[in-house]
SEDREN-608346 format. One record per residue (C-alpha): x, y, z; residue in one letter; residue number from 0. Coordinates in steps of 0.5 Angstrom, whole numbers, plus 500, padded with zeros to 3 digits. Layout:
// residues N
+-----+-----+-----+------+-----+
!   X !   Y !   Z ! code ! pos !
+-----+-----+-----+------+-----+
!   X !   Y !   Z !    A ! NUM !
...
+-----+-----+-----+------+-----+
//
This chain:
// residues 255
+-----+-----+-----+------+-----+
!   X !   Y !   Z ! code ! pos !
+-----+-----+-----+------+-----+
! 500 ! 500 ! 500 !    M !   0 !
! 503 ! 507 ! 498 !    K !   1 !
! 505 ! 511 ! 504 !    K !   2 !
! 501 ! 517 ! 505 !    L !   3 !
! 505 ! 521 ! 510 !    F !   4 !
! 511 ! 520 ! 514 !    A !   5 !
! 512 ! 522 ! 522 !    F !   6 !
! 519 ! 525 ! 524 !    F !   7 !
! 520 ! 525 ! 531 !    K !   8 !
! 525 ! 529 ! 535 !    K !   9 !
! 532 ! 527 ! 534 !    D !  10 !
! 538 ! 531 ! 536 !    K !  11 !
! 543 ! 527 ! 532 !    N !  12 !
! 540 ! 529 ! 525 !    I !  13 !
! 545 ! 526 ! 520 !    S !  14 !
! 548 ! 531 ! 516 !    T !  15 !
! 549 ! 526 ! 510 !    N !  16 !
! 542 ! 527 ! 507 !    I !  17 !
! 541 ! 525 ! 500 !    D !  18 !
! 537 ! 531 ! 497 !    L !  19 !
! 536 ! 531 ! 489 !    D !  20 !
! 536 ! 538 ! 487 !    M !  21 !
! 533 ! 536 ! 480 !    K !  22 !
! 526 ! 534 ! 484 !    R !  23 !
! 525 ! 539 ! 489 !    I !  24 !
! 517 ! 540 ! 490 !    P !  25 !
! 515 ! 546 ! 486 !    A !  26 !
! 510 ! 548 ! 492 !    H !  27 !
! 511 ! 547 ! 499 !    I !  28 !
! 505 ! 548 ! 504 !    A !  29 !
! 506 ! 549 ! 512 !    I !  30 !
! 502 ! 549 ! 517 !    I !  31 !
! 506 ! 552 ! 523 !    M !  32 !
! 503 ! 549 ! 529 !    D !  33 !
! 506 ! 549 ! 536 !    G !  34 !
! 508 ! 556 ! 538 !    N !  35 !
! 504 ! 556 ! 544 !    G !  36 !
! 506 ! 549 ! 546 !    R !  37 !
! 514 ! 551 ! 545 !    W !  38 !
! 512 ! 557 ! 550 !    A !  39 !
! 509 ! 553 ! 555 !    K !  40 !
! 514 ! 548 ! 555 !    Q !  41 !
! 519 ! 554 ! 557 !    R !  42 !
! 514 ! 558 ! 562 !    N !  43 !
! 513 ! 563 ! 557 !    L !  44 !
! 507 ! 567 ! 554 !    P !  45 !
! 504 ! 565 ! 548 !    R !  46 !
! 506 ! 571 ! 545 !    A !  47 !
! 513 ! 570 ! 545 !    L !  48 !
! 512 ! 563 ! 542 !    G !  49 !
! 509 ! 566 ! 536 !    H !  50 !
! 515 ! 571 ! 536 !    K !  51 !
! 520 ! 565 ! 536 !    A !  52 !
! 516 ! 562 ! 530 !    G !  53 !
! 517 ! 568 ! 526 !    V !  54 !
! 524 ! 567 ! 526 !    E !  55 !
! 523 ! 560 ! 524 !    T !  56 !
! 519 ! 563 ! 518 !    I !  57 !
! 525 ! 567 ! 516 !    R !  58 !
! 530 ! 561 ! 516 !    K !  59 !
! 525 ! 557 ! 512 !    I !  60 !
! 523 ! 562 ! 507 !    V !  61 !
! 531 ! 563 ! 505 !    K !  62 !
! 532 ! 556 ! 505 !    E !  63 !
! 526 ! 555 ! 500 !    C !  64 !
! 528 ! 560 ! 496 !    N !  65 !
! 535 ! 557 ! 496 !    K !  66 !
! 533 ! 550 ! 494 !    L !  67 !
! 529 ! 553 ! 488 !    G !  68 !
! 522 ! 552 ! 491 !    V !  69 !
! 517 ! 556 ! 487 !    K !  70 !
! 511 ! 557 ! 492 !    Y !  71 !
! 511 ! 557 ! 499 !    L !  72 !
! 504 ! 557 ! 503 !    T !  73 !
! 504 ! 558 ! 510 !    L !  74 !
! 498 ! 557 ! 514 !    Y !  75 !
! 499 ! 564 ! 519 !    A !  76 !
! 492 ! 565 ! 521 !    F !  77 !
! 486 ! 561 ! 520 !    S !  78 !
! 478 ! 563 ! 520 !    T !  79 !
! 478 ! 559 ! 527 !    E !  80 !
! 483 ! 563 ! 530 !    N !  81 !
! 479 ! 569 ! 531 !    W !  82 !
! 476 ! 565 ! 537 !    N !  83 !
! 483 ! 565 ! 541 !    R !  84 !
! 484 ! 571 ! 546 !    P !  85 !
! 484 ! 578 ! 544 !    M !  86 !
! 491 ! 579 ! 547 !    Q !  87 !
! 494 ! 573 ! 543 !    E !  88 !
! 490 ! 576 ! 536 !    I !  89 !
! 493 ! 583 ! 537 !    D !  90 !
! 500 ! 580 ! 538 !    A !  91 !
! 499 ! 576 ! 532 !    L !  92 !
! 497 ! 582 ! 528 !    M !  93 !
! 503 ! 586 ! 531 !    K !  94 !
! 508 ! 581 ! 529 !    L !  95 !
! 505 ! 580 ! 522 !    L !  96 !
! 506 ! 588 ! 521 !    V !  97 !
! 513 ! 587 ! 524 !    E !  98 !
! 515 ! 581 ! 519 !    Y !  99 !
! 513 ! 585 ! 513 !    L ! 100 !
! 516 ! 591 ! 515 !    K ! 101 !
! 523 ! 588 ! 518 !    N ! 102 !
! 523 ! 583 ! 512 !    E ! 103 !
! 521 ! 587 ! 506 !    F ! 104 !
! 528 ! 589 ! 504 !    E ! 105 !
! 531 ! 583 ! 504 !    E ! 106 !
! 525 ! 579 ! 501 !    L ! 107 !
! 525 ! 584 ! 495 !    N ! 108 !
! 532 ! 584 ! 494 !    A ! 109 !
! 532 ! 576 ! 494 !    N ! 110 !
! 526 ! 576 ! 488 !    D ! 111 !
! 521 ! 574 ! 493 !    V ! 112 !
! 514 ! 575 ! 491 !    V ! 113 !
! 510 ! 577 ! 498 !    I ! 114 !
! 503 ! 574 ! 497 !    N ! 115 !
! 497 ! 573 ! 501 !    S ! 116 !
! 491 ! 568 ! 501 !    I ! 117 !
! 484 ! 568 ! 505 !    G ! 118 !
! 479 ! 574 ! 506 !    N ! 119 !
! 484 ! 579 ! 509 !    I ! 120 !
! 478 ! 584 ! 508 !    S ! 121 !
! 477 ! 582 ! 516 !    K ! 122 !
! 484 ! 584 ! 518 !    L ! 123 !
! 486 ! 590 ! 521 !    P ! 124 !
! 487 ! 596 ! 517 !    R ! 125 !
! 494 ! 597 ! 518 !    I ! 126 !
! 495 ! 589 ! 516 !    C ! 127 !
! 492 ! 590 ! 510 !    R ! 128 !
! 496 ! 596 ! 508 !    V ! 129 !
! 502 ! 593 ! 509 !    E ! 130 !
! 500 ! 586 ! 505 !    L ! 131 !
! 498 ! 591 ! 499 !    D ! 132 !
! 504 ! 595 ! 499 !    N ! 133 !
! 508 ! 589 ! 500 !    A ! 134 !
! 505 ! 585 ! 494 !    Y ! 135 !
! 505 ! 591 ! 489 !    E ! 136 !
! 512 ! 592 ! 490 !    K ! 137 !
! 514 ! 585 ! 489 !    T ! 138 !
! 509 ! 582 ! 484 !    K ! 139 !
! 514 ! 583 ! 479 !    N ! 140 !
! 519 ! 579 ! 482 !    N ! 141 !
! 521 ! 572 ! 479 !    K ! 142 !
! 523 ! 568 ! 485 !    G ! 143 !
! 519 ! 564 ! 491 !    L ! 144 !
! 512 ! 566 ! 491 !    V ! 145 !
! 511 ! 567 ! 499 !    L ! 146 !
! 503 ! 566 ! 500 !    N ! 147 !
! 501 ! 568 ! 507 !    L ! 148 !
! 495 ! 564 ! 509 !    A ! 149 !
! 491 ! 570 ! 513 !    L ! 150 !
! 484 ! 569 ! 515 !    N ! 151 !
! 484 ! 563 ! 511 !    Y ! 152 !
! 479 ! 557 ! 511 !    G ! 153 !
! 479 ! 551 ! 506 !    G ! 154 !
! 471 ! 551 ! 507 !    R ! 155 !
! 470 ! 558 ! 506 !    N ! 156 !
! 475 ! 558 ! 500 !    E ! 157 !
! 471 ! 553 ! 497 !    I ! 158 !
! 464 ! 557 ! 498 !    V ! 159 !
! 467 ! 563 ! 496 !    D ! 160 !
! 469 ! 560 ! 489 !    A ! 161 !
! 462 ! 557 ! 488 !    V ! 162 !
! 459 ! 564 ! 489 !    K ! 163 !
! 464 ! 567 ! 484 !    E ! 164 !
! 462 ! 561 ! 479 !    I ! 165 !
! 455 ! 562 ! 481 !    S ! 166 !
! 455 ! 570 ! 479 !    L ! 167 !
! 459 ! 568 ! 472 !    D ! 168 !
! 453 ! 563 ! 471 !    L ! 169 !
! 448 ! 568 ! 472 !    I ! 170 !
! 452 ! 574 ! 468 !    N ! 171 !
! 453 ! 568 ! 462 !    K ! 172 !
! 460 ! 569 ! 463 !    K ! 173 !
! 461 ! 562 ! 463 !    I ! 174 !
! 456 ! 556 ! 462 !    S ! 175 !
! 454 ! 550 ! 466 !    K ! 176 !
! 458 ! 545 ! 461 !    D ! 177 !
! 464 ! 549 ! 462 !    E ! 178 !
! 465 ! 548 ! 469 !    I ! 179 !
! 470 ! 543 ! 470 !    T ! 180 !
! 476 ! 541 ! 476 !    E ! 181 !
! 481 ! 545 ! 472 !    E ! 182 !
! 476 ! 551 ! 472 !    L ! 183 !
! 474 ! 551 ! 479 !    F ! 184 !
! 481 ! 551 ! 481 !    S ! 185 !
! 482 ! 558 ! 478 !    K ! 186 !
! 476 ! 560 ! 482 !    Y ! 187 !
! 480 ! 558 ! 489 !    M ! 188 !
! 485 ! 563 ! 492 !    Y ! 189 !
! 491 ! 560 ! 489 !    T ! 190 !
! 488 ! 561 ! 482 !    G ! 191 !
! 494 ! 559 ! 477 !    E ! 192 !
! 498 ! 556 ! 482 !    M ! 193 !
! 500 ! 549 ! 482 !    P ! 194 !
! 497 ! 545 ! 488 !    D ! 195 !
! 502 ! 543 ! 493 !    P ! 196 !
! 506 ! 537 ! 492 !    D ! 197 !
! 508 ! 537 ! 500 !    L ! 198 !
! 504 ! 539 ! 506 !    I ! 199 !
! 508 ! 539 ! 512 !    I ! 200 !
! 505 ! 540 ! 519 !    R ! 201 !
! 510 ! 540 ! 526 !    P ! 202 !
! 508 ! 539 ! 533 !    S ! 203 !
! 505 ! 532 ! 533 !    G ! 204 !
! 498 ! 534 ! 530 !    E ! 205 !
! 495 ! 529 ! 524 !    L ! 206 !
! 490 ! 533 ! 521 !    R ! 207 !
! 489 ! 539 ! 516 !    L ! 208 !
! 485 ! 543 ! 520 !    S ! 209 !
! 481 ! 546 ! 514 !    N ! 210 !
! 488 ! 548 ! 510 !    F ! 211 !
! 488 ! 547 ! 503 !    L ! 212 !
! 482 ! 542 ! 502 !    L ! 213 !
! 481 ! 543 ! 495 !    W ! 214 !
! 488 ! 543 ! 493 !    Q ! 215 !
! 491 ! 538 ! 497 !    S ! 216 !
! 487 ! 532 ! 494 !    A ! 217 !
! 494 ! 529 ! 491 !    Y ! 218 !
! 499 ! 532 ! 496 !    S ! 219 !
! 504 ! 528 ! 500 !    E ! 220 !
! 504 ! 529 ! 507 !    F ! 221 !
! 510 ! 530 ! 512 !    W ! 222 !
! 508 ! 530 ! 520 !    F ! 223 !
! 513 ! 531 ! 526 !    S ! 224 !
! 513 ! 532 ! 533 !    D ! 225 !
! 517 ! 538 ! 533 !    I ! 226 !
! 514 ! 545 ! 535 !    N ! 227 !
! 515 ! 550 ! 529 !    W ! 228 !
! 520 ! 555 ! 533 !    P ! 229 !
! 524 ! 549 ! 533 !    D ! 230 !
! 523 ! 547 ! 526 !    F ! 231 !
! 530 ! 548 ! 522 !    N ! 232 !
! 533 ! 548 ! 515 !    E ! 233 !
! 535 ! 540 ! 516 !    K ! 234 !
! 528 ! 538 ! 518 !    H ! 235 !
! 525 ! 542 ! 511 !    L ! 236 !
! 531 ! 538 ! 508 !    T ! 237 !
! 529 ! 531 ! 511 !    L ! 238 !
! 521 ! 532 ! 509 !    A ! 239 !
! 524 ! 534 ! 502 !    I ! 240 !
! 528 ! 527 ! 502 !    V ! 241 !
! 522 ! 523 ! 504 !    D ! 242 !
! 518 ! 526 ! 499 !    Y ! 243 !
! 523 ! 525 ! 494 !    Q ! 244 !
! 522 ! 517 ! 496 !    K ! 245 !
! 514 ! 517 ! 495 !    R ! 246 !
! 511 ! 514 ! 489 !    D ! 247 !
! 506 ! 519 ! 486 !    R ! 248 !
! 501 ! 516 ! 481 !    R ! 249 !
! 495 ! 520 ! 482 !    F ! 250 !
! 491 ! 514 ! 482 !    G ! 251 !
! 494 ! 511 ! 476 !    K ! 252 !
! 498 ! 505 ! 476 !    V ! 253 !
! 505 ! 504 ! 473 !    K ! 254 !
+-----+-----+-----+------+-----+
//
């Protein structure tokens, strides 16, 4: 039976001899950044400091993905369900988003990264929307890694929004019923013309998608670990990619 996912446990003695095939780097990697709160709790720190430590991991992983030649990196930063968290934590997350965009913009732009967002960002604080819009407008013509920040994102909401848009186009006779295919439907998703994720990574020990890229993940490969996101590093990313490269991706076909 085809292995659907791998689970990586903490190992302080990770081998440095990892056989990475640079010709088979996944085009699109998506990461559910989980475990910031647990990381902070283990150290008797406020959850906000866990999120701040998680931002440092974002910085490292974005650089590494760009260096490896990954075309798209989608980071699950704030879900539609995260609004149910304490307001103090939400405010801290929004402040970190603004700080990240301001502090990292110059380097990301210099490295040809496109700073994009997916999700219903209209509900984010105005200062967040302004920074996101400015970052995208100034980097949209870059040719390197496309960094997708999934903000106020929910996979079910995305599908519902796509259905609404298709319905409007049907009513306005921009498309016909017979034109609706999987390929057309995909174009109405937040990810638009982007390829579906080849590899989805989730640290922290949880084994679920949590409403992330439900449509796009139909044939994605999964890699889970019990490493909390602030402790995730370039070596773990490489291990995930190496494991991905060992998979037999048949997309429902047989050899």
